[in-house]
MARPALO-615026 format. One record per atom (N, C-alpha, C, O): residue in one letter; z, x, y. Coordinates in steps of 0.05 Angstrom, whole numbers, padded with zeros to 5 digits, always signed. Each point is the difference from the previous one (the first is absolute). Example, Ala and Ser with C-alpha at 12.3 -4.5 7.8 and 13.67 -1.06 7.14 Angstrom:
% MARPALO-615026
A+00156+00264-00114/A+00000-00018+00024/A+00000+00018+00024/A+00013+00021+00000/S-00027-00028+00021/S+00001+00016+00024/S+00014-00015+00022/S+00004+00010+00022/
***
This chain:
% MARPALO-615026
M+00269-00199-00227/M-00026+00003+00018/M-00024-00010-00014/M-00022+00001+00011/S+00024-00010-00036/S-00024-00008-00017/S-00015-00023+00013/S-00024-00003-00004/D+00039-00015+00022/D-00014-00020+00011/D-00019+00006+00021/D-00014-00018+00011/L+00013+00045-00003/L-00020+00008+00020/L-00028-00002-00010/L-00019-00003+00016/V+00015+00006-00042/V-00029+00002-00008/V-00015-00027+00000/V-00024-00001-00005/K+00039-00021+00010/K-00014-00024+00001/K-00017-00005+00025/K-00017-00017+00000/Y+00022+00032+00019/Y-00014-00004+00027/Y-00029+00011-00003/Y-00005+00021-00012/E-00014-00038+00025/E-00028+00011+00000/E-00012-00008+00026/E-00014+00017+00011/T+00018-00039+00000/T-00015-00009+00025/T+00020+00001+00024/T+00024-00002-00004/M-00035+00004+00029/M+00015-00003+00024/M+00019-00024+00001/M+00023+00001+00009/A-00036-00023-00019/A+00016-00026+00000/A+00024+00001-00017/A+00020-00015+00005/D-00020+00033-00027/D+00022+00001-00020/D+00023+00016+00015/D+00024-00005-00005/L-00032+00023+00023/L+00021+00018+00011/L+00000-00007+00032/L-00010+00016+00016/R+00022-00038-00009/R+00000-00009+00027/R+00016+00017+00020/R-00005+00002+00024/G+00025+00011-00037/G+00015+00021+00018/G-00017+00023+00008/G+00001+00009+00023/Y-00016-00001-00043/Y-00019+00022+00006/Y-00020-00008+00020/Y-00006+00014+00019/Q-00005-00037-00023/Q-00020-00011+00017/Q+00009-00002+00031/Q-00014+00008+00019/F+00038-00017-00016/F+00011-00003+00027/F+00005+00026+00011/F-00006+00005+00024/S+00018+00015-00039/S+00007+00026+00009/S-00023+00015+00009/S+00000+00012+00022/T-00023-00013-00039/T-00024+00015+00010/T-00013-00010+00023/T-00011+00016+00016/R+00011-00044-00012/R-00008-00010+00023/R+00014+00011+00024/R-00013+00008+00019/L+00039-00009-00020/L+00017+00011+00021/L-00005+00030+00007/L-00001+00008+00023/F-00001+00007-00045/F-00004+00029+00003/F-00027+00006+00012/F-00003+00018+00017/K-00018-00034-00026/K-00028+00004+00011/K+00001-00007+00028/K-00011+00016+00015/L+00022-00037-00004/L+00002-00006+00027/L+00013+00020+00018/L-00009+00004+00023/F+00029+00009-00034/F+00016+00022+00015/F-00017+00023+00001/F-00003+00012+00022/L-00009-00003-00044/L-00017+00024-00004/L-00026-00002+00019/L-00009+00020+00011/L-00001-00044-00010/L-00025-00003+00015/L+00006+00002+00029/L-00015+00012+00015/I+00038-00023-00007/I+00007-00001+00030/I+00012+00028+00007/I-00010+00013+00018/W+00029-00004-00032/W+00015+00025+00008/W-00014+00027-00009/W+00001+00020+00015/N-00014-00020-00038/N-00012+00024-00009/N-00031-00002-00001/N-00012+00018-00012/R+00000-00039+00023/R-00029-00003+00000/R-00013+00006-00028/R-00019+00014-00003/L+00032-00027-00018/L-00009+00007-00028/L-00029-00006-00003/L-00011-00020+00009/R+00000+00042-00023/R-00030-00003-00007/R-00002+00004-00030/R+00012+00019-00010/I-00026-00035-00004/I-00002-00002-00030/I-00030+00009-00006/I-00018-00013+00011/C+00013+00032-00024/C-00027+00010-00006/C-00008+00000-00031/C+00016+00009-00016/E-00038-00018+00009/E-00011+00001-00025/E+00015-00015-00022/E+00000+00008-00024/A+00012-00029+00033/A+00016-00016-00020/A-00019-00014-00019/A+00009-00013-00018/E-00035+00016+00020/E-00020-00012-00018/E+00002+00014-00028/E-00009-00011-00020/H+00019+00034+00020/H+00002+00017-00025/H+00020-00011-00020/H+00000+00007-00024/I+00018-00025+00034/I+00021-00012-00015/I-00009-00023-00018/I-00010-00020+00010/P+00013+00024-00038/P-00007-00022-00018/P+00018-00023+00002/P+00025+00004+00000/D-00036-00030+00000/D+00015-00023+00001/D+00014-00006-00027/D+00020-00015+00000/K-00029+00025-00020/K+00014-00005-00026/K+00005+00024-00015/K-00012+00021+00005/G+00029-00022-00025/G+00007+00021-00018/G+00023+00016+00010/G+00007-00001+00023/G+00004+00018-00041/G+00025+00017+00009/G-00010+00021+00018/G-00018+00015-00006/V+00030-00015+00030/V-00007+00020+00021/V+00027+00014+00010/V+00020-00012+00007/L-00022+00038-00006/L+00020+00016+00011/L-00008+00012+00026/L-00018+00017+00001/F+00033-00024+00020/F-00006+00012+00026/F+00016+00025+00000/F+00024+00000-00007/A-00036+00022+00017/A+00012+00025+00001/A-00006+00012+00028/A-00023+00004+00006/S+00042+00000+00010/S-00004+00010+00026/S+00021+00023+00007/S+00019+00005-00014/N-00026+00009+00038/N+00019+00018+00011/N+00026-00014+00011/N+00002-00024+00005/H+00017+00042-00003/H+00025-00014+00009/H+00013+00018+00021/H+00010+00023-00004/A-00010-00035+00029/A+00012+00015+00024/A+00019-00014+00014/A+00012+00011+00019/S-00006-00038-00027/S+00017-00017+00019/S+00009-00026-00017/S-00014-00008-00019/F+00038-00003+00029/F+00007-00026-00011/F-00021-00022+00006/F-00001-00021-00012/L-00015+00027+00031/L-00022-00019+00008/L-00022-00002-00021/L-00016-00019+00001/D+00015+00039-00019/D-00022-00002-00019/D-00004-00023-00019/D-00022-00011-00004/P+00046+00003-00007/P-00003-00025-00017/P-00011-00025+00014/P-00017-00014-00011/P+00028+00007+00035/P-00010-00021+00016/P-00031+00002+00004/P-00014-00019-00002/V+00005+00045+00008/V-00028+00005+00008/V-00017-00007-00026/V-00021-00012+00001/V+00032+00022-00023/V-00017-00005-00026/V+00001-00029-00006/V-00020-00012-00008/G+00042-00001+00012/G+00004-00028-00006/G-00019-00020+00018/G-00010-00020-00010/V+00007+00029+00034/V-00017-00019+00018/V-00030+00011-00001/V-00018-00015+00007/G+00014+00039-00015/G-00028+00008+00000/G-00016-00014-00021/G-00025-00002+00004/Y+00037-00008-00025/Y-00016-00017-00018/Y+00017-00025-00007/Y+00022+00003-00011/R-00031-00027+00018/R+00016-00024-00006/R-00013-00018-00020/R+00006-00024+00000/G-00024+00034-00016/G-00015-00018-00019/G+00020-00009-00022/G-00004-00022-00011/R+00024+00037+00006/R+00020-00009-00020/R+00026+00018+00006/R-00002+00020+00015/P+00023-00026-00025/P+00025+00016+00003/P-00002+00028-00012/P-00012+00005-00021/I+00025+00013+00037/I+00001+00028-00010/I+00029+00006-00005/I+00016-00002+00018/H-00010+00009-00044/H+00027+00005-00007/H+00008+00029+00003/H-00013+00018-00011/F+00035-00013+00027/F+00005+00027+00009/F+00022+00011-00017/F+00019-00014-00007/M-00021+00040+00000/M+00023+00013-00012/M+00017+00011+00022/M-00009+00014+00017/A+00036-00021-00018/A+00017+00008+00021/A+00028+00009-00011/A+00009-00010-00021/R+00003+00029+00036/R+00024+00010-00010/R+00021-00021-00004/R+00002-00018+00017/D+00014+00018-00039/D+00018-00020-00005/D+00024-00005+00019/D+00013-00021-00002/T-00008+00041+00022/T+00022-00003+00016/T-00006-00022+00023/T+00018-00009+00015/L-00045+00001-00014/L-00007-00020+00020/L+00009-00028-00009/L-00002-00020+00014/W+00012+00020-00041/W+00013-00027-00009/W+00031+00000+00003/W+00014-00017-00012/N-00004+00035+00027/N+00029+00004+00002/N+00012-00024+00015/N+00023-00007-00006/S-00036-00005+00025/S+00012-00021+00016/S-00010-00026-00009/S-00021-00001-00013/M+00036-00023+00019/M-00010-00025-00007/M-00027-00007+00008/M-00018-00009-00015/F+00014+00014+00042/F-00026-00006+00010/F-00022+00016-00014/F-00021-00010-00007/G+00027+00038+00003/G-00019+00018-00012/G-00010-00011-00029/G-00023+00001-00007/T+00043-00009-00007/T-00003-00011-00028/T-00019-00024+00002/T-00020-00002-00014/W+00027-00016+00032/W-00013-00025+00004/W-00030+00004+00010/W-00019-00013-00010/W+00016+00031+00029/W-00026+00004+00011/W-00019+00017-00018/W-00023-00009-00004/M+00032+00032-00006/M-00014+00018-00018/M-00010-00017-00023/M-00023+00005-00008/T+00039-00024-00004/T-00008-00014-00022/T-00021-00021+00006/T-00018-00004-00015/R+00022-00010+00039/R-00019-00017+00009/R-00026+00009+00004/R-00019-00014-00007/V+00016+00039+00017/V-00027+00011+00005/V-00011+00016-00024/V-00020+00014+00002/G+00034-00016-00025/G-00011+00012-00025/G+00003+00030-00002/G-00016+00011-00015/C+00034+00002+00026/C+00005+00028-00002/C+00011+00008-00026/C+00014-00016-00012/I-00019+00041+00002/I+00008+00010-00024/I+00021+00023+00006/I-00007+00021+00011/P+00032-00025-00019/P+00022+00020+00007/P-00004+00025-00018/P-00006-00002-00024/V+00009+00026+00037/V-00005+00025-00014/V+00025+00017+00005/V+00008+00003+00023/S+00006+00009-00044/S+00021+00018+00005/S-00009+00028+00002/S-00010+00012-00019/R+00012-00002+00043/R-00012+00028+00005/R+00012+00021-00016/R+00024+00000-00005/G-00040+00018-00004/G+00009+00024-00012/G+00010-00004-00030/G+00012+00018-00012/T-00018-00041+00001/T+00010-00006-00027/T-00024-00005-00020/T+00005-00004-00024/G-00030+00004+00034/G-00021-00006-00019/G+00002-00030-00009/G-00004-00006-00023/D+00010-00012+00042/D+00007-00027-00006/D-00021-00014-00019/D-00022-00009+00008/L+00030+00008-00034/L-00020-00011-00022/L-00004-00029+00004/L-00021-00011-00004/K+00044-00003+00013/K-00005-00030+00004/K-00019-00007+00021/K-00015-00019-00002/A+00015+00035+00025/A-00018-00006+00021/A-00029+00007-00009/A-00019-00014+00006/L+00017+00037-00021/L-00027+00006-00009/L-00011-00023-00019/L-00024-00007+00002/K+00041-00002-00018/K-00009-00021-00020/K-00009-00026+00016/K-00020-00012-00006/I+00036+00004+00026/I-00007-00022+00016/I-00026+00004+00015/I-00016-00018+00003/T+00013+00043+00008/T-00026+00004+00015/T-00023+00000-00019/T-00021-00011+00007/I+00023+00023-00029/I-00023+00000-00018/I-00006-00029-00011/I-00023-00008-00003/K+00044-00007-00002/K-00004-00027-00008/K-00014-00017+00020/K-00017-00017-00007/M+00025+00021+00033/M-00015-00013+00022/M-00030+00007+00002/M-00018-00017+00002/L+00014+00042-00004/L-00029+00009+00001/L-00015-00010-00022/L-00023-00008+00004/K+00034+00007-00028/K-00014-00010-00025/K-00007-00029+00004/K-00021-00009-00009/E+00038-00006+00023/E-00004-00027+00003/E-00018-00006+00024/E-00003-00024+00008/G-00010+00044+00004/G-00018-00003+00021/G+00011-00002+00028/G-00014-00012+00017/K+00037+00021-00011/K+00013-00003+00026/K-00004+00027+00017/K-00009+00020-00010/A+00016-00023+00034/A-00003+00024+00019/A+00027+00012+00004/A+00019-00014+00006/V-00020+00040-00008/V+00027+00016+00007/V-00006+00022+00017/V-00021+00012-00003/S+00039-00005+00021/S-00003+00022+00019/S+00022+00021-00006/S+00022-00008-00005/M-00028+00034+00006/M+00019+00021-00002/M-00010+00023+00016/M-00024+00002+00007/F+00043+00016+00000/F-00008+00024+00015/F+00004+00023-00018/F+00022+00009-00006/P-00046+00003-00004/P+00000+00022-00017/P+00019+00025+00007/P+00010+00014-00018/E-00007-00010+00044/E+00014+00021+00008/E+00032-00003-00004/E+00015+00020-00002/G-00008-00046-00001/G+00028-00004-00008/G+00019-00005+00023/G+00016-00018-00001/T-00018+00035+00022/T+00016-00002+00025/T-00017+00004+00024/T-00023+00009-00001/R+00036-00017+00024/R-00016+00001+00026/R-00003+00031+00007/R+00017+00016-00006/T-00040-00010+00018/T-00004+00026+00010/T+00019+00008+00022/T+00008-00017+00015/E-00002+00043-00014/E+00017+00011+00022/E-00015+00008+00024/E+00010+00001+00022/D-00038+00006-00026/D-00016+00011+00021/D-00026-00014+00006/D-00016+00008+00017/G+00013-00032-00032/G-00026-00014+00005/G-00022+00008-00018/G-00020-00014-00002/E+00022+00036-00011/E-00021+00010-00018/E+00003-00014-00029/E+00021-00011-00008/L-00042+00012-00005/L-00001-00010-00029/L+00017+00018-00018/L+00002+00024+00005/Q+00010-00036-00024/Q+00018+00015-00020/Q-00013-00002-00028/Q-00020-00014-00005/T+00032+00031-00012/T-00010-00001-00029/T+00011-00026-00012/T+00023-00007+00003/A-00040-00005-00017/A+00007-00024-00016/A+00018+00005-00025/A-00002+00021-00012/K+00018-00039+00005/K+00016+00001-00024/K-00018-00009-00024/K-00017-00017+00003/G+00022+00030-00027/G-00017-00007-00022/G+00004-00027-00012/G-00017-00009-00016/G+00040-00005+00023/G+00007-00025-00010/G-00021-00020+00002/G-00003-00017-00017/I-00012+00018+00038/I-00022-00019+00006/I-00021+00001-00020/I-00013-00021-00005/G+00007+00044-00008/G-00020+00003-00021/G+00010-00014-00025/G-00017-00010-00015/F+00042+00009+00011/F+00011-00014-00025/F-00006-00030+00004/F-00008-00015-00018/I+00012+00006+00043/I-00002-00030+00005/I-00031-00007-00003/I-00007-00020-00012/I-00009+00037+00023/I-00030-00005-00002/I-00010-00003-00029/I-00014-00019-00007/E+00022+00042-00008/E-00008+00000-00027/E+00009-00024-00018/E-00016-00010-00015/K+00041+00002+00017/K+00011-00021-00015/K-00008-00028+00007/K+00001-00018-00016/S-00009+00016+00044/S-00005-00028+00009/S-00031-00004-00002/S-00009-00023-00003/G-00007+00044+00004/G-00029-00002+00000/G-00011-00012+00027/G-00021-00012+00000/C+00036+00015+00023/C-00006-00012+00025/C-00022+00017+00014/C-00007+00023-00008/V-00003-00035+00029/V-00015+00013+00020/V+00017+00011+00023/V+00021-00012+00006/V-00028+00034+00007/V+00017+00008+00021/V-00017+00000+00028/V-00022+00011+00002/I+00035-00024+00017/I-00012+00000+00026/I+00014+00020+00017/I+00023-00005+00007/P-00036+00028+00001/P+00015+00018+00017/P-00001-00009+00030/P-00019-00014+00008/A+00039+00022+00007/A-00001-00011+00028/A+00014+00021+00017/A+00020+00012-00009/Y-00029-00008+00033/Y+00011+00020+00019/Y+00009-00017+00024/Y-00014-00018+00011/I+00040+00024-00003/I+00013-00016+00023/I+00002+00021+00022/I+00013+00021-00004/D-00025-00026+00025/D+00002+00017+00025/D+00016-00011+00021/D-00004-00023+00008/G+00020+00037+00003/G+00014-00008+00025/G+00031-00008-00005/G+00016+00000+00019/T-00010-00007-00042/T+00029-00009-00005/T+00020+00023+00002/T+00024-00005+00005/Y-00033+00030-00008/Y+00017+00024+00003/Y+00008+00000+00029/Y+00024+00004+00006/K-00043-00007+00012/K+00004+00001+00030/K+00017-00022+00010/K+00017+00003+00018/A-00022-00028-00031/A+00014-00024+00008/A+00028-00002-00010/A+00018-00010+00015/H-00013+00020-00038/H+00028-00003-00011/H+00005+00021-00022/H+00001-00006-00023/P+00001+00032+00032/P+00005+00022-00019/P+00027-00002-00015/P+00017-00016+00008/K-00012+00031-00027/K+00025+00001-00013/K+00022+00009+00020/K-00001+00021+00013/G+00022-00038-00012/G+00022+00007+00018/G-00001-00016+00026/G+00020-00002+00015/S-00043-00010-00012/S-00004-00015+00027/S+00014-00025+00000/S+00003-00012-00021/K+00007+00005+00045/K+00016-00026+00002/K-00017-00024+00011/K+00007-00023-00005/G-00029+00031+00019/G-00018-00021+00010/G-00029+00001-00009/G-00008+00020-00012/I-00008-00040+00017/I-00028-00001-00006/I-00016+00005+00025/I+00001-00017+00018/K-00015+00039-00016/K-00017+00005+00025/K-00025-00015-00002/K-00009-00005-00022/P-00001-00002+00043/P-00027-00019+00002/P-00025+00019-00005/P-00019-00001+00016/C+00018+00018-00038/C-00021+00016-00007/C-00019-00016-00019/C+00009-00016-00016/K-00035+00020+00019/K-00022-00012-00015/K+00003+00008-00029/K+00005+00023-00007/V-00008-00042-00010/V+00003+00003-00030/V-00025-00009-00012/V-00010-00022+00007/T-00002+00038-00026/T-00024-00007-00016/T+00005+00005-00029/T+00011+00020-00008/I-00019-00040-00008/I+00001+00006-00028/I-00030-00004-00011/I-00013-00020+00005/T+00004+00040-00020/T-00027+00003-00011/T+00002+00001-00031/T+00012+00018-00012/Y-00025-00038+00000/Y-00003+00000-00027/Y-00023+00016-00013/Y-00021+00002+00012/G+00025+00010-00035/G-00023+00014-00011/G-00012-00014-00023/G+00012-00020-00008/K-00033+00029-00004/K-00012-00011-00025/K+00019+00001-00024/K+00016+00018-00001/P-00018-00037-00017/P+00018-00001-00022/P-00003+00025-00017/P-00022+00010-00003/I+00043+00000-00007/I+00001+00022-00020/I+00003-00016-00027/I+00019-00015-00005/T-00038+00021-00011/T+00000-00017-00024/T+00013+00013-00025/T+00009+00023+00003/Q-00006-00034-00025/Q+00011+00012-00023/Q-00018+00023-00010/Q+00010+00020-00011/E-00038-00024+00015/E-00019+00019-00010/E+00006+00025+00017/E+00001+00022-00011/D+00004-00023+00035/D+00006+00023+00017/D+00026+00016-00008/D+00002+00024+00002/F+00016-00040-00010/F+00026+00014-00009/F-00002+00011-00028/F+00012+00021-00006/Q-00027-00035-00013/Q-00003+00009-00026/Q-00017+00027-00002/Q+00002+00015-00020/A-00020-00011+00042/A-00016+00024+00000/A+00019+00025+00004/A-00007+00022-00007/L+00030-00029+00017/L+00020+00024+00005/L+00017+00006-00023/L+00016+00019+00001/G-00018-00037-00024/G+00017+00001-00021/G+00020-00022-00004/G+00001-00019+00016/S+00015+00020-00036/S+00018-00022-00005/S+00028+00011-00010/S+00003+00024-00008/G+00016-00041+00009/G+00027+00009-00008/G+00015+00013+00022/G-00010+00002+00023/R+00035+00009-00029/R+00017+00012+00019/R-00012+00023+00014/R+00006+00004+00023/K-00022+00012-00037/K-00011+00022+00012/K-00022-00005+00021/K-00008+00019+00015/A-00001-00044-00014/A-00020-00007+00023/A+00013-00016+00023/A-00012-00006+00020/Y+00036+00000-00024/Y+00012-00017+00022/Y+00000+00013+00028/Y-00003-00013+00021/D+00008+00040-00020/D+00001+00013+00024/D-00028+00002+00012/D-00003+00000+00025/A-00018+00002-00042/A-00028-00001+00010/A-00009-00026+00010/A-00016-00002+00019/H+00026-00020-00033/H-00004-00027+00014/H+00011-00004+00025/H-00012-00013+00017/A+00037+00023-00013/A+00013-00001+00026/A-00013+00015+00021/A-00003-00009+00023/A-00006+00032-00030/A-00015+00019+00019/A-00027-00013+00008/A-00008+00002+00023/L-00006-00016-00042/L-00025-00013+00007/L+00005-00022+00022/L-00014-00003+00019/I+00037-00011-00024/I+00006-00021+00020/I+00004+00012+00028/I-00010-00010+00020/M+00026+00032-00019/M+00005+00012+00026/M-00024+00013+00012/M-00003+00002+00025/Q-00015+00007-00042/Q-00026+00010+00009/Q-00018-00022+00013/Q-00016+00005+00019/R+00019-00030-00030/R-00016-00022+00013/R+00014-00008+00025/R-00014-00008+00020/I+00041+00008-00019/I+00013-00008+00025/I-00006+00020+00022/I-00005-00006+00023/A+00005+00032-00032/A-00007+00021+00020/A-00027-00003+00011/A-00004+00007+00024/G-00016-00016-00040/G-00026-00004+00008/G-00003-00021+00020/G-00016+00002+00019/L+00035-00026-00023/L-00001-00021+00020/L+00010+00011+00026/L-00009-00007+00022/K+00029+00025-00024/K+00013+00011+00025/K-00022+00017+00015/K-00001+00001+00024/N-00015+00011-00038/N-00021+00016+00012/N-00027-00011+00006/N-00019+00013+00008/G+00020-00041-00014/G-00025-00013+00006/G-00022+00001-00021/G-00023-00005+00006/K+00030+00012-00028/K-00021+00007-00022/K-00001-00024-00020/K-00015+00001-00019/
***
């Protein structure tokens, strides 16, 4: 997977570019996708997108919400089990993660990408919500933030739980909106402390910002 880190521009990752165009067309027509406050996203430097997770629709929504450069997604490694899955997930620059194992290799790849100034997306809650409400974030995101020195862009996705909740077989034509928040800087995180003891506080700060976007603050 080391070859993933070479990608930087949309032109470099043509499979990603084609896929996001297709997803955006679908989401605009079927779910009346609305993108809010994308001006908060920096065009350069390591950026970690952190959003709530309610549906399998969330990664495409994040991917089409900002198309200034590719966003590399952390995804469970079982999605590479088929020939097509392996081909497509690699072409769009995803990072395989083995759930429940504290996948050190995936963490190293993610940190390396962010240090190289790339954009990565992850869901701090780890799994999709069962009831549509926000969950507690996992502390692992704090480790990535501290080791990479990246900026975090919080985002709140509204409507995907109604459109395609966990266990659903179809996608309902419900309106979907993604709202981006102001960057959370290294100074913001460092104010909460450093090292393992601060990781949970870093994760909590991110969920607090996401909750603020949900509540219109």
